[in-house]
N, CA, C and O of each residue as an XYZ file, in Angstrom:
884
protein
N     162.359    -34.375    180.662
C     163.783    -34.385    181.011
C     163.944    -34.446    182.512
O     163.380    -33.627    183.238
N     164.700    -35.398    182.972
C     165.068    -35.405    184.378
C     166.062    -34.287    184.600
O     166.737    -33.849    183.668
N     166.150    -33.834    185.817
C     167.041    -32.707    186.071
C     167.572    -32.821    187.484
O     166.837    -33.150    188.415
N     168.861    -32.543    187.632
C     169.457    -32.548    188.954
C     168.984    -31.382    189.780
O     168.542    -30.364    189.248
N     169.079    -31.534    191.069
C     168.543    -30.524    191.964
C     169.628    -29.857    192.766
O     170.412    -30.517    193.448
N     169.669    -28.565    192.684
C     170.608    -27.786    193.463
C     169.978    -27.345    194.757
O     168.990    -27.923    195.208
N     170.545    -26.327    195.349
C     170.150    -25.909    196.681
C     169.008    -24.910    196.647
O     169.181    -23.764    196.234
N     167.854    -25.351    197.081
C     166.717    -24.495    197.320
C     166.625    -23.257    196.464
O     166.623    -23.341    195.236
N     166.550    -22.111    197.106
C     166.383    -20.848    196.385
C     167.710    -20.182    196.073
O     167.749    -19.062    195.564
N     168.796    -20.875    196.378
C     170.110    -20.312    196.089
C     170.638    -19.413    197.195
O     171.744    -18.884    197.077
N     169.881    -19.226    198.259
C     170.315    -18.362    199.352
C     170.647    -19.140    200.611
O     171.251    -18.603    201.539
N     170.249    -20.418    200.644
C     170.450    -21.208    201.850
C     169.335    -21.015    202.851
O     169.386    -21.607    203.929
N     168.311    -20.199    202.540
C     167.247    -19.927    203.493
C     166.128    -20.950    203.419
O     165.362    -21.088    204.373
N     166.011    -21.677    202.303
C     164.972    -22.683    202.137
C     165.641    -24.036    201.959
O     166.424    -24.212    201.026
N     165.348    -25.009    202.844
C     165.949    -26.336    202.668
C     165.581    -26.921    201.309
O     164.500    -26.665    200.778
N     166.497    -27.708    200.760
C     166.288    -28.294    199.443
C     164.946    -29.003    199.329
O     164.198    -28.778    198.378
N     164.639    -29.872    200.311
C     163.435    -30.682    200.188
C     162.169    -29.826    200.173
O     161.226    -30.137    199.444
N     162.134    -28.763    200.958
C     160.956    -27.891    200.980
C     160.808    -27.141    199.658
O     159.712    -27.039    199.108
N     161.915    -26.623    199.165
C     161.879    -25.873    197.914
C     161.394    -26.750    196.771
O     160.494    -26.360    196.028
N     161.994    -27.955    196.623
C     161.661    -28.808    195.486
C     160.294    -29.465    195.645
O     159.590    -29.660    194.654
N     159.909    -29.806    196.857
C     158.555    -30.342    197.043
C     157.512    -29.309    196.632
O     156.523    -29.640    195.978
N     157.740    -28.056    197.019
C     156.795    -26.997    196.656
C     156.777    -26.781    195.153
O     155.715    -26.556    194.571
N     157.941    -26.845    194.519
C     157.983    -26.636    193.068
C     157.231    -27.744    192.337
O     156.457    -27.469    191.421
N     157.455    -28.988    192.737
C     156.757    -30.080    192.069
C     155.265    -30.067    192.364
O     154.452    -30.355    191.486
N     154.907    -29.736    193.589
C     153.492    -29.718    193.953
C     152.725    -28.638    193.198
O     151.506    -28.724    193.053
N     153.441    -27.620    192.716
C     152.783    -26.511    192.030
C     152.528    -26.741    190.561
O     152.002    -25.859    189.881
N     152.892    -27.917    190.048
C     152.726    -28.191    188.623
C     152.489    -29.672    188.409
O     153.020    -30.507    189.142
N     151.687    -29.998    187.399
C     151.455    -31.407    187.075
C     152.724    -32.057    186.538
O     152.945    -33.249    186.752
N     153.553    -31.295    185.849
C     154.824    -31.794    185.332
C     155.799    -30.627    185.258
O     155.469    -29.557    184.745
N     156.998    -30.846    185.775
C     158.020    -29.807    185.740
C     158.924    -29.987    184.529
O     159.239    -29.015    183.843
N     159.349    -31.233    184.256
C     160.259    -31.509    183.149
C     159.508    -32.149    181.986
O     158.317    -32.441    182.093
N     160.205    -32.362    180.886
C     159.554    -32.786    179.640
C     159.027    -34.208    179.663
O     158.109    -34.540    178.912
N     159.593    -35.051    180.511
C     159.229    -36.462    180.497
C     160.091    -37.284    179.557
O     159.917    -38.499    179.461
N     161.026    -36.634    178.859
C     161.933    -37.324    177.951
C     163.289    -37.549    178.626
O     163.727    -36.712    179.415
N     163.953    -38.662    178.326
C     165.288    -38.875    178.903
C     166.289    -37.884    178.333
O     166.120    -37.387    177.220
N     167.311    -37.607    179.089
C     168.337    -36.660    178.653
C     169.087    -37.190    177.434
O     169.402    -38.376    177.344
N     169.366    -36.279    176.495
C     169.865    -36.679    175.185
C     171.242    -37.347    175.250
O     171.487    -38.298    174.508
N     172.130    -36.885    176.100
C     173.463    -37.481    176.171
C     173.384    -38.883    176.763
O     174.088    -39.785    176.309
N     172.549    -39.073    177.757
C     172.355    -40.403    178.328
C     171.903    -41.374    177.242
O     172.457    -42.465    177.111
N     170.911    -40.983    176.473
C     170.389    -41.846    175.412
C     171.480    -42.151    174.386
O     171.668    -43.304    173.997
N     172.189    -41.126    173.955
C     173.209    -41.307    172.923
C     174.341    -42.220    173.364
O     174.802    -43.063    172.594
N     174.788    -42.052    174.601
C     175.974    -42.765    175.058
C     175.677    -44.138    175.657
O     176.559    -44.995    175.686
N     174.457    -44.361    176.132
C     174.170    -45.573    176.894
C     173.254    -46.537    176.150
O     173.158    -47.702    176.535
N     172.586    -46.091    175.108
C     171.553    -46.932    174.478
C     172.085    -48.263    173.957
O     171.331    -49.234    173.890
N     173.363    -48.336    173.585
C     173.914    -49.580    173.051
C     174.687    -50.391    174.088
O     175.295    -51.408    173.756
N     174.665    -49.941    175.344
C     175.390    -50.652    176.389
C     174.627    -51.895    176.848
O     173.398    -51.935    176.800
N     175.365    -52.896    177.287
C     174.755    -54.059    177.924
C     174.213    -53.609    179.282
O     174.958    -53.019    180.065
N     172.940    -53.871    179.582
C     172.364    -53.401    180.848
C     173.062    -54.007    182.066
O     173.548    -55.138    182.040
N     173.091    -53.214    183.121
C     173.642    -53.660    184.388
C     172.924    -52.923    185.504
O     171.701    -52.788    185.488
N     173.692    -52.449    186.470
C     173.124    -51.659    187.558
C     173.443    -50.186    187.327
O     174.534    -49.840    186.874
N     172.485    -49.327    187.643
C     172.657    -47.893    187.415
C     172.211    -47.107    188.623
O     171.280    -47.499    189.326
N     172.877    -45.999    188.862
C     172.499    -45.039    189.891
C     172.203    -43.720    189.207
O     173.063    -43.168    188.523
N     170.998    -43.213    189.385
C     170.582    -41.942    188.790
C     170.468    -40.917    189.912
O     169.653    -41.074    190.821
N     171.285    -39.868    189.849
C     171.337    -38.853    190.901
C     170.527    -37.627    190.491
O     170.666    -37.132    189.373
N     169.679    -37.137    191.398
C     168.802    -36.028    191.071
C     167.797    -36.446    190.013
O     167.667    -35.784    188.983
N     167.087    -37.535    190.259
C     166.277    -38.178    189.219
C     165.012    -37.416    188.857
O     164.409    -37.700    187.823
N     164.590    -36.454    189.679
C     163.402    -35.678    189.348
C     162.176    -36.553    189.162
O     161.880    -37.401    190.005
N     161.463    -36.353    188.065
C     160.241    -37.104    187.797
C     160.512    -38.455    187.128
O     159.581    -39.145    186.713
N     161.783    -38.822    187.027
C     162.133    -40.197    186.719
C     162.323    -40.589    185.272
O     162.430    -41.779    184.977
N     162.371    -39.628    184.350
C     162.446    -39.988    182.932
C     163.681    -40.824    182.604
O     163.580    -41.818    181.884
N     164.846    -40.433    183.123
C     166.069    -41.174    182.831
C     166.027    -42.570    183.450
O     166.383    -43.553    182.801
N     165.596    -42.653    184.689
C     165.531    -43.941    185.377
C     164.571    -44.891    184.663
O     164.869    -46.076    184.511
N     163.442    -44.387    184.233
C     162.459    -45.212    183.535
C     163.010    -45.668    182.188
O     162.822    -46.820    181.797
N     163.687    -44.773    181.483
C     164.291    -45.132    180.199
C     165.314    -46.251    180.374
O     165.331    -47.208    179.600
N     166.164    -46.132    181.390
C     167.155    -47.170    181.661
C     166.485    -48.490    182.016
O     166.860    -49.539    181.492
N     165.499    -48.446    182.901
C     164.821    -49.664    183.337
C     164.137    -50.364    182.171
O     164.125    -51.593    182.108
N     163.576    -49.602    181.260
C     162.898    -50.179    180.094
C     163.878    -50.913    179.190
O     163.478    -51.753    178.384
N     165.170    -50.593    179.327
C     166.200    -51.249    178.523
C     166.942    -52.318    179.301
O     167.991    -52.798    178.873
N     166.393    -52.683    180.441
C     166.931    -53.814    181.182
C     167.838    -53.482    182.339
O     168.313    -54.386    183.027
N     168.094    -52.201    182.575
C     168.933    -51.823    183.703
C     168.151    -51.978    185.007
O     166.932    -51.810    185.043
N     168.874    -52.301    186.066
C     168.301    -52.261    187.405
C     168.782    -50.965    188.042
O     169.984    -50.765    188.218
N     167.852    -50.087    188.387
C     168.181    -48.694    188.677
C     167.895    -48.333    190.137
O     166.854    -48.693    190.688
N     168.827    -47.626    190.743
C     168.589    -46.911    191.990
C     168.494    -45.440    191.628
O     169.421    -44.884    191.039
N     167.381    -44.807    191.974
C     167.137    -43.414    191.574
C     166.922    -42.576    192.823
O     166.063    -42.885    193.649
N     167.711    -41.507    192.958
C     167.692    -40.694    194.170
C     167.298    -39.260    193.863
O     167.688    -38.697    192.840
N     166.522    -38.683    194.762
C     166.152    -37.270    194.644
C     165.824    -36.736    196.030
O     165.486    -37.495    196.938
N     165.927    -35.435    196.180
C     165.638    -34.804    197.465
C     164.144    -34.591    197.671
O     163.701    -34.405    198.805
N     163.362    -34.616    196.598
C     161.930    -34.312    196.685
C     161.082    -35.570    196.754
O     161.098    -36.391    195.838
N     160.343    -35.715    197.844
C     159.414    -36.822    197.964
C     158.272    -36.719    196.968
O     157.761    -37.735    196.496
N     157.869    -35.492    196.647
C     156.802    -35.285    195.659
C     157.262    -35.792    194.294
O     156.516    -36.485    193.602
N     158.476    -35.452    193.913
C     159.019    -35.913    192.628
C     159.135    -37.429    192.596
O     158.795    -38.059    191.595
N     159.615    -38.018    193.690
C     159.777    -39.467    193.730
C     158.436    -40.189    193.629
O     158.336    -41.225    192.972
N     157.409    -39.647    194.276
C     156.084    -40.240    194.170
C     155.562    -40.188    192.746
O     154.982    -41.154    192.251
N     155.769    -39.062    192.098
C     155.344    -38.904    190.704
C     156.128    -39.849    189.801
O     155.564    -40.455    188.890
N     157.441    -39.975    190.056
C     158.276    -40.863    189.253
C     157.843    -42.315    189.412
O     157.808    -43.064    188.436
N     157.516    -42.711    190.635
C     157.082    -44.086    190.869
C     155.781    -44.390    190.130
O     155.603    -45.495    189.618
N     154.882    -43.427    190.071
C     153.643    -43.613    189.319
C     153.929    -43.793    187.837
O     153.318    -44.638    187.181
N     154.857    -43.002    187.306
C     155.216    -43.111    185.899
C     155.891    -44.452    185.607
O     155.667    -45.043    184.551
N     156.712    -44.928    186.534
C     157.378    -46.212    186.350
C     156.373    -47.352    186.339
O     156.493    -48.290    185.551
N     155.382    -47.267    187.218
C     154.346    -48.294    187.237
C     153.562    -48.298    185.932
O     153.250    -49.360    185.392
N     153.246    -47.112    185.429
C     152.505    -47.005    184.173
C     153.316    -47.559    183.005
O     152.754    -48.082    182.043
N     154.651    -47.440    183.094
C     155.525    -47.936    182.027
C     155.864    -49.412    182.191
O     156.522    -49.999    181.332
N     155.418    -50.011    183.284
C     155.656    -51.430    183.510
C     157.049    -51.779    183.987
O     157.492    -52.914    183.809
N     157.757    -50.821    184.595
C     159.134    -51.078    185.037
C     159.323    -50.808    186.532
O     160.450    -50.633    186.996
N     158.227    -50.774    187.278
C     158.307    -50.432    188.702
C     159.219    -51.384    189.470
O     159.877    -50.975    190.426
N     159.262    -52.655    189.057
C     160.052    -53.640    189.782
C     161.544    -53.519    189.499
O     162.344    -54.217    190.122
N     161.934    -52.648    188.571
C     163.337    -52.507    188.213
C     163.972    -51.240    188.787
O     165.154    -50.983    188.561
N     163.189    -50.447    189.530
C     163.704    -49.174    190.045
C     163.477    -49.084    191.551
O     162.377    -49.333    192.044
N     164.522    -48.729    192.260
C     164.466    -48.467    193.698
C     164.553    -46.962    193.891
O     165.617    -46.370    193.710
N     163.426    -46.337    194.261
C     163.389    -44.883    194.457
C     163.825    -44.565    195.883
O     163.282    -45.120    196.838
N     164.797    -43.680    196.031
C     165.315    -43.332    197.355
C     165.376    -41.814    197.520
O     165.790    -41.090    196.615
N     164.957    -41.355    198.691
C     165.013    -39.917    198.966
C     166.315    -39.577    199.681
O     166.600    -40.093    200.762
N     167.098    -38.701    199.061
C     168.379    -38.280    199.633
C     168.626    -36.810    199.343
O     168.397    -36.348    198.225
N     169.087    -36.079    200.333
C     169.810    -34.836    200.097
C     171.257    -35.286    199.921
O     171.918    -35.645    200.895
N     171.744    -35.269    198.697
C     173.008    -35.917    198.380
C     174.203    -35.295    199.084
O     175.258    -35.922    199.176
N     174.057    -34.081    199.579
C     175.136    -33.475    200.355
C     175.182    -34.044    201.772
O     176.141    -33.822    202.512
N     174.121    -34.786    202.142
C     174.024    -35.325    203.500
C     174.070    -36.845    203.515
O     174.752    -37.434    204.353
N     173.352    -37.486    202.598
C     173.321    -38.945    202.522
C     173.407    -39.381    201.066
O     173.145    -38.601    200.151
N     173.781    -40.657    200.868
C     174.042    -41.122    199.514
C     173.640    -42.584    199.408
O     173.847    -43.342    200.355
N     173.066    -43.004    198.273
C     172.677    -44.416    198.129
C     173.876    -45.350    198.298
O     174.984    -45.044    197.856
N     173.639    -46.479    198.937
C     174.699    -47.453    199.149
C     174.870    -48.328    197.911
O     173.947    -48.487    197.112
N     176.069    -48.891    197.768
C     176.313    -49.854    196.715
C     177.287    -49.358    195.673
O     177.739    -48.214    195.719
N     177.610    -50.242    194.717
C     178.427    -49.877    193.564
C     177.644    -50.213    192.306
O     176.806    -51.114    192.307
N     177.927    -49.473    191.218
C     177.060    -49.502    190.047
C     177.882    -49.493    188.762
O     178.978    -48.935    188.704
N     177.316    -50.130    187.733
C     177.967    -50.130    186.428
C     177.870    -48.769    185.745
O     178.706    -48.421    184.911
N     176.852    -48.014    186.103
C     176.664    -46.668    185.566
C     176.213    -45.748    186.684
O     175.264    -46.064    187.401
N     176.877    -44.619    186.842
C     176.417    -43.557    187.729
C     176.201    -42.323    186.864
O     177.124    -41.847    186.203
N     174.973    -41.808    186.874
C     174.598    -40.688    186.015
C     174.193    -39.486    186.858
O     173.330    -39.581    187.731
N     174.827    -38.364    186.583
C     174.496    -37.096    187.249
C     174.164    -36.087    186.158
O     175.064    -35.534    185.526
N     172.888    -35.848    185.939
C     172.424    -34.980    184.863
C     171.985    -33.629    185.438
O     170.982    -33.546    186.148
N     172.736    -32.585    185.129
C     172.407    -31.224    185.558
C     172.275    -31.138    187.074
O     171.360    -30.507    187.603
N     173.193    -31.774    187.742
C     173.188    -31.803    189.205
C     173.994    -30.611    189.714
O     175.107    -30.764    190.219
N     173.416    -29.432    189.573
C     174.118    -28.212    189.980
C     173.734    -27.810    191.393
O     172.666    -28.165    191.892
N     174.620    -27.067    192.020
C     174.420    -26.615    193.390
C     175.099    -25.256    193.523
O     176.282    -25.132    193.207
N     174.365    -24.215    193.993
C     174.986    -22.894    194.125
C     176.270    -22.910    194.946
O     177.198    -22.152    194.666
N     176.324    -23.768    195.956
C     177.569    -23.955    196.686
C     178.369    -25.039    195.981
O     178.228    -26.217    196.309
N     179.205    -24.666    195.018
C     179.858    -25.653    194.153
C     180.695    -26.642    194.935
O     180.951    -27.748    194.459
N     181.128    -26.260    196.135
C     181.895    -27.198    196.952
C     181.059    -28.420    197.287
O     181.596    -29.522    197.387
N     179.734    -28.246    197.465
C     178.867    -29.379    197.755
C     178.781    -30.303    196.547
O     178.847    -31.525    196.687
N     178.633    -29.711    195.348
C     178.542    -30.516    194.138
C     179.821    -31.308    193.912
O     179.770    -32.486    193.557
N     180.965    -30.670    194.116
C     182.228    -31.364    193.924
C     182.330    -32.572    194.856
O     182.791    -33.638    194.449
N     181.902    -32.403    196.094
C     181.930    -33.513    197.042
C     180.966    -34.621    196.637
O     181.289    -35.804    196.750
N     179.776    -34.235    196.165
C     178.798    -35.222    195.710
C     179.352    -36.016    194.533
O     179.200    -37.236    194.476
N     179.991    -35.328    193.597
C     180.526    -36.017    192.425
C     181.694    -36.928    192.789
O     181.875    -37.973    192.163
N     182.480    -36.557    193.777
C     183.543    -37.466    194.226
C     182.940    -38.733    194.843
O     183.436    -39.838    194.627
N     181.870    -38.553    195.607
C     181.183    -39.718    196.165
C     180.573    -40.556    195.047
O     180.588    -41.786    195.100
N     180.037    -39.878    194.036
C     179.477    -40.593    192.891
C     180.540    -41.436    192.196
O     180.279    -42.578    191.816
N     181.734    -40.878    192.030
C     182.819    -41.629    191.390
C     183.186    -42.859    192.201
O     183.485    -43.912    191.637
N     183.164    -42.734    193.517
C     183.513    -43.875    194.366
C     182.474    -44.980    194.287
O     182.747    -46.119    194.665
N     181.269    -44.649    193.791
C     180.202    -45.643    193.662
C     180.232    -46.382    192.327
O     179.418    -47.276    192.097
N     181.170    -46.016    191.441
C     181.280    -46.684    190.145
C     182.063    -47.985    190.311
O     183.164    -47.990    190.863
N     181.495    -49.075    189.835
C     182.161    -50.372    189.915
C     183.312    -50.436    188.910
O     183.297    -49.698    187.925
N     184.300    -51.289    189.128
C     185.362    -51.475    188.139
C     184.772    -51.812    186.769
O     183.892    -52.665    186.650
N     185.267    -51.136    185.749
C     184.727    -51.299    184.411
C     183.494    -50.462    184.139
O     182.960    -50.477    183.030
N     183.035    -49.729    185.152
C     181.815    -48.937    185.033
C     182.048    -47.524    184.538
O     183.180    -47.113    184.285
N     180.950    -46.788    184.405
C     180.962    -45.464    183.779
C     180.376    -44.412    184.706
O     179.378    -44.653    185.385
N     181.007    -43.244    184.727
C     180.475    -42.059    185.381
C     180.145    -41.046    184.303
O     181.025    -40.634    183.548
N     178.887    -40.640    184.222
C     178.431    -39.690    183.217
C     177.921    -38.437    183.917
O     176.973    -38.492    184.701
N     178.560    -37.307    183.625
C     178.209    -36.026    184.238
C     177.839    -35.048    183.132
O     178.660    -34.746    182.266
N     176.614    -34.554    183.159
C     176.145    -33.572    182.181
C     175.705    -32.332    182.939
O     175.009    -32.429    183.950
N     176.112    -31.160    182.449
C     175.768    -29.926    183.153
C     175.583    -28.771    182.197
O     175.798    -28.898    180.991
N     175.186    -27.652    182.747
C     175.063    -26.426    181.961
C     176.427    -25.736    181.877
O     177.234    -25.804    182.804
N     176.660    -25.073    180.749
C     177.882    -24.293    180.587
C     177.658    -22.827    180.933
O     178.607    -22.095    181.214
N     176.403    -22.405    180.910
C     176.075    -20.999    181.174
C     174.603    -20.902    181.565
O     173.844    -21.843    181.333
N     174.187    -19.779    182.158
C     172.774    -19.603    182.489
C     171.909    -19.630    181.236
O     172.416    -19.412    180.136
N     170.612    -19.892    181.381
C     169.740    -19.921    180.204
C     169.662    -18.556    179.534
O     169.777    -17.531    180.206
N     169.467    -18.529    178.212
C     169.487    -17.258    177.485
C     168.422    -16.281    177.940
O     168.636    -15.070    177.876
N     167.274    -16.776    178.400
C     166.232    -15.837    178.837
C     166.638    -15.092    180.097
O     166.141    -13.992    180.341
N     167.534    -15.663    180.911
C     168.044    -14.943    182.072
C     169.149    -13.983    181.664
O     169.273    -12.898    182.231
N     169.949    -14.377    180.685
C     171.003    -13.480    180.211
C     170.414    -12.261    179.501
O     170.907    -11.144    179.654
N     169.355    -12.488    178.724
C     168.763    -11.398    177.965
C     168.104    -10.358    178.864
O     168.156     -9.159    178.589
N     167.485    -10.832    179.939
C     166.713     -9.925    180.790
C     167.402     -9.609    182.110
O     166.811     -9.005    183.005
N     168.652    -10.025    182.216
C     169.454     -9.707    183.394
C     168.805    -10.219    184.674
O     168.877     -9.571    185.718
N     168.164    -11.400    184.585
C     167.605    -12.017    185.783
C     168.721    -12.684    186.570
O     169.638    -13.248    185.973
N     168.664    -12.634    187.894
C     169.709    -13.284    188.676
C     169.607    -14.801    188.568
O     168.511    -15.346    188.439
N     170.732    -15.471    188.621
C     170.767    -16.928    188.634
C     171.566    -17.350    189.859
O     172.602    -16.753    190.150
N     171.098    -18.387    190.595
C     171.805    -18.786    191.819
C     173.234    -19.245    191.572
O     174.067    -19.175    192.476
N     173.535    -19.716    190.361
C     174.905    -20.074    190.021
C     175.596    -18.868    189.405
O     175.184    -18.400    188.344
N     176.631    -18.359    190.044
C     177.368    -17.239    189.477
C     178.054    -17.644    188.176
O     178.122    -16.861    187.228
N     178.553    -18.853    188.142
C     179.138    -19.402    186.922
C     179.055    -20.923    187.008
O     178.950    -21.498    188.091
N     179.104    -21.551    185.852
C     179.061    -23.004    185.809
C     180.462    -23.534    185.548
O     181.201    -22.942    184.760
N     180.849    -24.637    186.190
C     182.206    -25.151    186.015
C     182.407    -25.765    184.636
O     181.481    -26.326    184.050
N     183.612    -25.652    184.134
C     183.987    -26.311    182.893
C     184.235    -27.799    183.173
O     184.347    -28.212    184.327
N     184.316    -28.581    182.119
C     184.647    -29.994    182.304
C     186.022    -30.160    182.942
O     186.237    -31.062    183.752
N     186.950    -29.279    182.570
C     188.274    -29.349    183.168
C     188.228    -29.126    184.670
O     188.935    -29.792    185.427
N     187.396    -28.187    185.097
C     187.256    -27.921    186.527
C     186.567    -29.071    187.245
O     186.935    -29.422    188.366
N     185.561    -29.660    186.592
C     184.886    -30.822    187.181
C     185.880    -31.970    187.341
O     185.939    -32.613    188.390
N     186.653    -32.216    186.297
C     187.622    -33.306    186.344
C     188.668    -33.063    187.423
O     189.043    -33.985    188.148
N     189.141    -31.824    187.529
C     190.118    -31.499    188.570
C     189.522    -31.696    189.959
O     190.197    -32.174    190.870
N     188.237    -31.320    190.117
C     187.580    -31.482    191.400
C     187.376    -32.937    191.788
O     187.347    -33.266    192.974
N     187.236    -33.807    190.800
C     187.076    -35.229    191.089
C     188.366    -35.832    191.645
O     188.330    -36.762    192.450
N     189.502    -35.293    191.207
C     190.814    -35.747    191.689
C     190.963    -37.269    191.563
O     191.355    -37.945    192.513
N     190.646    -37.789    190.388
C     190.683    -39.231    190.167
C     192.089    -39.685    189.774
O     192.751    -39.002    188.993
N     192.558    -40.807    190.289
C     193.873    -41.334    189.887
C     193.869    -41.685    188.402
O     193.029    -42.468    187.956
N     194.780    -41.125    187.642
C     194.798    -41.335    186.199
C     194.959    -42.803    185.835
O     194.444    -43.239    184.805
N     195.648    -43.560    186.642
C     195.864    -44.974    186.327
C     194.594    -45.803    186.527
O     194.512    -46.937    186.056
N     193.605    -45.239    187.227
C     192.372    -45.979    187.496
C     191.209    -45.534    186.619
O     190.188    -46.219    186.552
N     191.353    -44.384    185.941
C     190.233    -43.833    185.178
C     190.706    -43.368    183.803
O     191.863    -42.988    183.624
N     189.798    -43.405    182.847
C     190.075    -42.841    181.527
C     188.883    -42.005    181.080
O     187.733    -42.368    181.325
N     189.168    -40.880    180.422
C     188.122    -40.002    179.907
C     187.651    -40.534    178.564
O     188.451    -40.699    177.643
N     186.359    -40.802    178.450
C     185.783    -41.322    177.213
C     185.032    -40.239    176.430
O     184.840    -40.372    175.221
N     184.613    -39.181    177.104
C     183.879    -38.100    176.441
C     184.137    -36.807    177.187
O     184.057    -36.761    178.414
N     184.447    -35.759    176.445
C     184.676    -34.431    177.020
C     184.217    -33.431    175.964
O     184.956    -33.129    175.027
N     182.997    -32.919    176.117
C     182.457    -32.073    175.056
C     181.570    -30.960    175.596
O     181.032    -31.038    176.701
N     181.439    -29.934    174.784
C     180.470    -28.859    174.991
C     179.532    -28.902    173.790
O     179.986    -28.997    172.650
N     178.242    -28.832    174.037
C     177.292    -28.974    172.943
C     176.109    -28.037    173.139
O     175.891    -27.513    174.232
N     175.359    -27.836    172.081
C     174.196    -26.951    172.104
C     172.927    -27.767    171.897
O     172.890    -28.670    171.060
N     171.905    -27.450    172.651
C     170.609    -28.104    172.480
C     169.521    -27.053    172.582
O     169.761    -25.929    173.025
N     168.330    -27.429    172.170
C     167.187    -26.515    172.216
C     166.331    -26.813    173.438
O     165.990    -27.965    173.707
N     165.990    -25.769    174.168
C     165.135    -25.904    175.347
C     164.038    -24.853    175.270
O     164.273    -23.725    174.837
N     162.845    -25.231    175.693
C     161.730    -24.293    175.710
C     161.836    -23.376    176.918
O     161.953    -23.849    178.049
N     161.796    -22.073    176.688
C     161.892    -21.109    177.761
C     160.555    -20.880    178.452
O     159.537    -21.429    178.029
N     160.548    -20.082    179.503
C     159.308    -19.832    180.254
C     158.224    -19.131    179.434
O     157.048    -19.172    179.793
N     158.620    -18.491    178.338
C     157.629    -17.849    177.476
C     157.093    -18.786    176.399
O     156.302    -18.388    175.543
N     157.548    -20.059    176.461
C     157.074    -21.046    175.501
C     157.851    -21.082    174.199
O     157.561    -21.906    173.332
N     158.832    -20.206    174.046
C     159.617    -20.173    172.811
C     160.885    -21.007    172.975
O     161.468    -21.038    174.059
N     161.320    -21.686    171.903
C     162.561    -22.465    171.971
C     163.778    -21.548    172.030
O     163.792    -20.473    171.430
N     164.781    -21.984    172.750
C     166.025    -21.218    172.864
C     167.191    -22.196    172.904
O     167.036    -23.343    173.324
N     168.348    -21.740    172.468
C     169.539    -22.579    172.456
C     170.259    -22.484    173.807
O     170.458    -21.396    174.348
N     170.645    -23.657    174.336
C     171.425    -23.719    175.563
C     172.734    -24.448    175.300
O     172.789    -25.398    174.520
N     173.773    -23.991    175.959
C     175.075    -24.631    175.847
C     175.310    -25.467    177.101
O     175.241    -24.961    178.221
N     175.588    -26.747    176.898
C     175.798    -27.681    177.996
C     177.135    -28.384    177.850
O     177.804    -28.259    176.824
N     177.518    -29.122    178.879
C     178.767    -29.877    178.867
C     178.486    -31.336    179.209
O     177.532    -31.646    179.922
N     179.316    -32.213    178.700
C     179.206    -33.641    179.004
C     180.597    -34.202    179.249
O     181.529    -33.962    178.482
N     180.713    -34.951    180.334
C     181.972    -35.583    180.706
C     181.665    -37.031    181.074
O     180.861    -37.287    181.970
N     182.294    -37.967    180.397
C     182.077    -39.383    180.681
C     183.418    -40.047    180.943
O     184.360    -39.911    180.163
N     183.485    -40.764    182.050
C     184.710    -41.426    182.449
C     184.461    -42.907    182.708
O     183.390    -43.298    183.173
N     185.453    -43.713    182.405
C     185.367    -45.157    182.654
C     186.374    -45.526    183.732
O     187.541    -45.135    183.681
N     185.895    -46.285    184.705
C     186.788    -46.820    185.731
C     187.418    -48.107    185.212
O     186.708    -49.040    184.837
N     188.717    -48.159    185.189
C     189.403    -49.326    184.636
C     189.112    -50.569    185.479
O     188.901    -50.481    186.688
N     189.106    -51.712    184.822
C     188.863    -52.995    185.511
C     189.956    -53.282    186.516
O     189.921    -54.313    187.189
């Protein structure tokens, strides 16, 4: 599973790139390697075009899109993750369809407009930064294109059960995300607004249920 990247350790004391490079360097694989379920469900029947994947991690979503004919720009703050993703893309035979770019999205953003902009679990402890990133993401959607935002609705159950701190005090609802985007209603339409449950493996290796949110919007032609 690709995963969006928030701010370092949640305190602002460790820059994003250092935190995530260290995390990726400490493991052969951080995420599952499978594309995110909502992306697959909502996009698998679409005619391929250009896509922007934000917080691409080890590249599972970008590789899945490229294998289906999309031309993908994939951005992440971690150079270690991007290097690993590029290796996986080459092994899958889609290296020529993906442009890997290193960005701290609160500071810089990929250029261009895209038929699909995907932000999967792109959380940030400073929610004001995430809201700004998502507004920039919306501006990168081409007319007739799609913005897909998937996020967590609550901390993982293993943190709730054991009272472990989480850098996000709370996760925004879809309504709050939509309000933060401040999109002109005449230019956009909501195609998906849902809360759903999925199974995720916890740090103890046991499966646990997580509640997530999905918001998909179409920019009118």
